[in-house]
N, C-alpha and C positions, 0 to 999 in steps of 0.2 A: 384596418385590423381584420377585415373579412378574409383577406389573403392568408394571414397567419392562422386563423381559425380553421380554414379549409385545409391548409397544409397539415394541421395536427391530426386530421382524420384520415389522411392518406396512408396507404399501405406502403411500406418500404420494400423496394424490389432490388434485384441485382442491377438493373439498369440505373437505378438511383445511385447505387454504390459506384458503378463505373463512371457515371456522370460526375460524382463527387471527386473521383480520382483525377479526372481531367481538370477540374476546377482547382485542385490542390497542386497541380504540376508547377514546380518552381517555388512553391510555398512551403509545403511540408516535406521533410526529408523521407526518403526511403531508408528506414533505419536498419541497422545491421542485424544479422542473425548469427549468433555465436554458439558453437558446440560446447557442451559441458562434460568433460571426462568424468568428473566426480559423480554427477547425477546419472550419467550413462551407466557407470558401474553399479550404482545403487538401484536403478530401475531395471537394469538388465536389457536395455534397448537404447538406441540413440536419443539423446535429449538435446534440444536446441533452445536457446534463449533469444526471444524477439525483443530487441533493446529499444523500446519506446521511451525509456529513461534518457536516451540520447537524442530524442526529438527536440525540435525548437521549443523553447519554454520549459523543457524538462519533462514533458508528458504528452500523451496522445491527444489531450484536450484541444490543442490547436486545430486538429483536423475538423472536428465537428463544429467548433465555434466559427471557423472561417466559412465553411459551407453554409451554415445557418445565416450568417450576416451577409454573405455574398448574394444570397437568394432573396434579400429584402427588396421591396419595391422602392423606387426613388424617394417617395414621400416618407416611407418608413426610415430609410437611411438618414434623411434630413432631420428626423426627430431624435436621432441618436439611439444608443442602446444602453441597457443597464443589466447588470448581473449581480449575483450574490455568490460568494465562494470564500472558503478558507485558504485557497491557494492555487491549485492547478487550473481550475476553470477560470479563475480570475485572470491568470496570466495568459491563457489561451484567448480569452475574449479581448484582453487589452492589445495583444499583438495583432490579432486578426483585424480588429477595428482600425488600428493604425495603418496597416497595410492597405485597407480598403478606403481610408479617408473618412471614417465614420467616428463621430464623437462617442466616447464610452465613459460610463460611470460604473464603478465596481464597489459594491458594499462588502466589507469584510468584518468579521467579529473583532471586538476590541482587543481580544487576546491573541490575535493572529500573529505568527512569528514575524519579527521585523524583516528578515530576508525576503519573505514572500510579499510583504507590503511594499518594500523597496523595489523589488523586481516588477511588480504590477504597475507601479508608477513609472518606472523606466521604460516599460513597453508602451506607455502613452495614455493610460487610463487615469481619470480622476478617482482617487480612492477615498471612500467615506467609511469610517469605522463606526459600526452600530451593532449593539447587542452583545450579549455574552456567549450565546450559542448560535449555531448556523440558522436555526428556525427563526430566531429574532431578526437575524441579518436578512434572511429571505423575505420576511414580512416587510421590512423597511424598503428593500429593493422593489417589491411589488407595489407598495404604496407610492414610491417615487415614479414608477412607470405609469400608474393611473393618474397621478397629478400632473406629470409633464408630457405624457404622450410618448415617452421613450419606449422602445421595444424591449421587452424582457427576454433575455436569452437564457433559456433553461439549460442546466448542465447536461441533462440526459433525456428529457421527456418531449422530444420533438423529432419528427421523421428526418429533417435535414441534418440534425446533429447525429442521429443514428447512422445515416448514410455516410457521413464523413468519417465516423469511427470505423465503419465497415471496411474502409480502404486498407486497414491493417490486415484484414483477412485475405484480401487479394495479394498483398505482398507475401504473406505466409505461404500461400500456395505456389507462388513463383520461386520463393527462396528454398522451400522444402516440399517439392511436389509429391514426395512419397509419404508425407505426414499421415498419421493414423489418429492421433489424439491432440487436441488443442486445449490448453488449460488457461483460463482467463479469470482474473479477479472481478468481483461484482460488487458495485455499490448500488446505484440506481438502476443500472442495467444497460446503459447506452452502448458501451464498448462491446460487451458480449452479444447483445442483440444485433448490432451492425455486422460484427464478424460472422455471426450465425447465418445471417441473410446471404452473405457472400459465399461462405464455406459450404453450406448445405445446397445452394443452387448449383455450384460447380463440382462439389465432391460430397454427395449425400452420405457416403460411407465414413466420413471423418467424424469421430466422436468429439463432442464439445462438452467440456467440464467447467462449470463455473465454481468459483471459490469465494466464500464469505468468511469474515471473522465471526467466531462463535458469539461474541457479545453484540454483534450488529447484523444478525442474520435474518433479514426480513423475507427473503425469497422462499426458504423451505416452508414456513407456515402459509405464505401466500399461494404457493403452488398447491399445497394441500387443500386450501380453501377455494381455489379456482378464481381468485381475485386478489388484487393488492391489499395487504393488511399491514398495519403499522406495528413496529416494535417500540415499546416505550423505553426511553432513555438508552439508546444504543451506546455501548461502551467498548472502545478498542483503541489501541495505539495507532491503528491504520486509519488515519483520518480521511484518506482518499476513498475509502469504501465504507465510511461511517455514515450510512444513510438509513433512516428509520422506516422508509416506505418505498417499494419499487415504483418506478414511473409507469403510468398507464400504458403508454405506447410500447416501451421495451418489454413490459411484462407479457403482453400478448405474443410477442416474438419469442421470448425465452420459453414460455409455456409450450409453444409449438415446436421449436427447433433445438433447444439446448437439451442435451441428453441427461445431464446430472448436475446437481448443485451440491457441493461439499462445504463443510465448515472446518476451520482450523483454529487452534488455540493461540493465545498470545505468546506462549513459549515457542510454538512452531514458527510464528511470524518473526520473532527476534532471531531465532536460530537461522532461518532462511536468509534474513538480511545479512547476518554475519557471514554466511556461506558465500553470498553474492560478492561481498566485499573481499573476503580472503581468497576464494578460489577463482572467481570470475573477474576480479578486479573492477567491479562495477558498483557504483554508488546507487542504491535503490531504496526508495522509501518503503515503509512497511506494507502499504497497499500493493505496491509493485512487486513485492516479494511473496505475496499470497499464493500464486501458483507454485512457486518453489516450496513453500510451506506444505502445500497439499502433497507434492511429490515426496517430501521427506516424511510426512506422516503415514503414508501408505504406498510405498514405492512400487509394489508389485500390482497395483490396481490399474495401471495405465499401459495400454498397448502402444508400443513404439512403431515408428519414430514419434516422439512427443515434442511439441512446441509449447513452451511456457512463455507467456507474454509478460514482460517486465514493464508495467504500464507507466511508471513514473519514477523519477529520481529526486524530487524536490523534498528533501528531508531537512528539517531544521537541525543545525549542529548540536543544539542542546538535547533535542530528542534523540538524535543519532548516538550521542554519548551514552544516554540512559539505555537505549535499546541494545547497544553493543554489550553493555554490562549485563543486561538481562539475558542476551543470547549466550554469553560466555557462561553465565550461571546455569542456564538450561542445559548446556553441554557438559556440565561438571568441571568447568575450568576455573571456578571460584569455590573456595571452601571457607566457611566461617566456623570457627571453633571457639569454645569457651572452656577453660580449664583452671585448676587450682595448683598453686605451687607454694613452696615455703618462701616466706618473705625474708630473704637474706641476700647479701651481696653476691653477685655472680649467678643468681638463679635464672634470671632472664637470658643471660648469655648462654647458659647451658641448654635452656629450652630452644633458643635459636640455633644452636649447634645441631640439635636433633632434627630440626626442620631443614637445615641446610643439607645434612646428610641424606635426607629424604627427597632432596631436589625440589622443595617447595619454596616459592618466592613470596616473602612476607610483604604485604602491601600496607597494612595498618596494624598497630598494636595499641591497646588501651588497658589500663590497670584499674582495679578497684581494691582499695586496701581497708576502707572503713565501711563495713556492712555487718549487720547483726548475724548474718549467716556464716561469716568467716571466723575462724579461730584467731587467737591472739597473734600467731606467727604465720598466718595464711594470707595470700593475696590471690585475687582472681584476675585472670588475663583473658582478654578477648582478642582474637587475631583474625584478620582477613587475608587469605592466602590465594595466590594464583597457582593453579595446578594444570595438569595435562589431560584431564578427563576423569570420568567416573572411577576407573581402575586406579589411577594415581591417587585420587581422593581417599579411596579405601586403604591404599598402601601408607599414606601419610598418617591417617588415623591409627592404623595398626602400629606404626613406628612410635607414635606418641604413647599409646598404651603400653608397649613393650618397654619404653623408657621410664614407666612409672607415673605417667601423667593421666589422671582420670579425666576423660573428655566429657564435659557436662552437656555440650550442645554444639 
């Protein structure tokens, strides 16, 4: 264990990142970089998407996990490794361990999505479900490591992990040598720290912007305090960056090398995910869409060319369904209205005719006929409509009022 403790104190350098890249040759993919015409028009400068969502296991996590496990001493490998994760790190550790012939045990929360549990097992790990939240799962994994001697593989707080993630930065410079701004999502900080080491060593003029979800933004207060501080009960749909405290090792690098850390709302995250799906034809998880959310929130704040790192694409189908609905609502493409009409035959058909003429698509209709607020011949109708944006929503509401339907809400 002295080897691991000494490594944790080591400074991450460009040579470390370059060494990690050699180690990852033939293991991790050099992921594609795709231009985005929509974001380019919005930002007023070229915008490129670095597609780590297309990496093996569906995220960048394989890079750091493989480098960390490959660097273990023979006796450490023989003891096996253990990790705790709700998804991406779990799969990265599982595949890396299998490729290196190391036994792996991964602790996951009891409520982890079934596709992520199945994928982790298929990559070769023994999965143990423990705890309702990641902190409880992490404690269980650390207890297992102390009890069995297995090496705990931290998702971001280790120099080898950071060096592995930094290989994304080397690829960015090769694929877009003229880049001026790189935008990266931040959870614990391993990815942005590793990329910052590579980018600032080779191109100190490149601006690095980290992005956190508003409800799980531990870096802004930590940077203000000059040390890692915790955020109580982080809340966000972006579970890939839902981390309550920065890692000690990445924090020092972020503090020194990252130019700015921004936060984005849940509405911006869901809108960004929807944009990636509709415009770029890329399935991206909310954490992976966070750089795009930052561009959408303040498009003129980024000097181009811009590279936005789509860090992962492992989104649970049920969550994806909800996030897409949320994104469409945020874009004004859903409209919920409640109104009253006379309870007589043909009244609903007349109302639907008004909506059809306004080109609104009716998704759901519900009636309320027995309520003390209603008159004897009145009925209340709630409708959920699919629309074409905020302007169309206003037009639909205006059409209803013009037809004599008082919109309650």
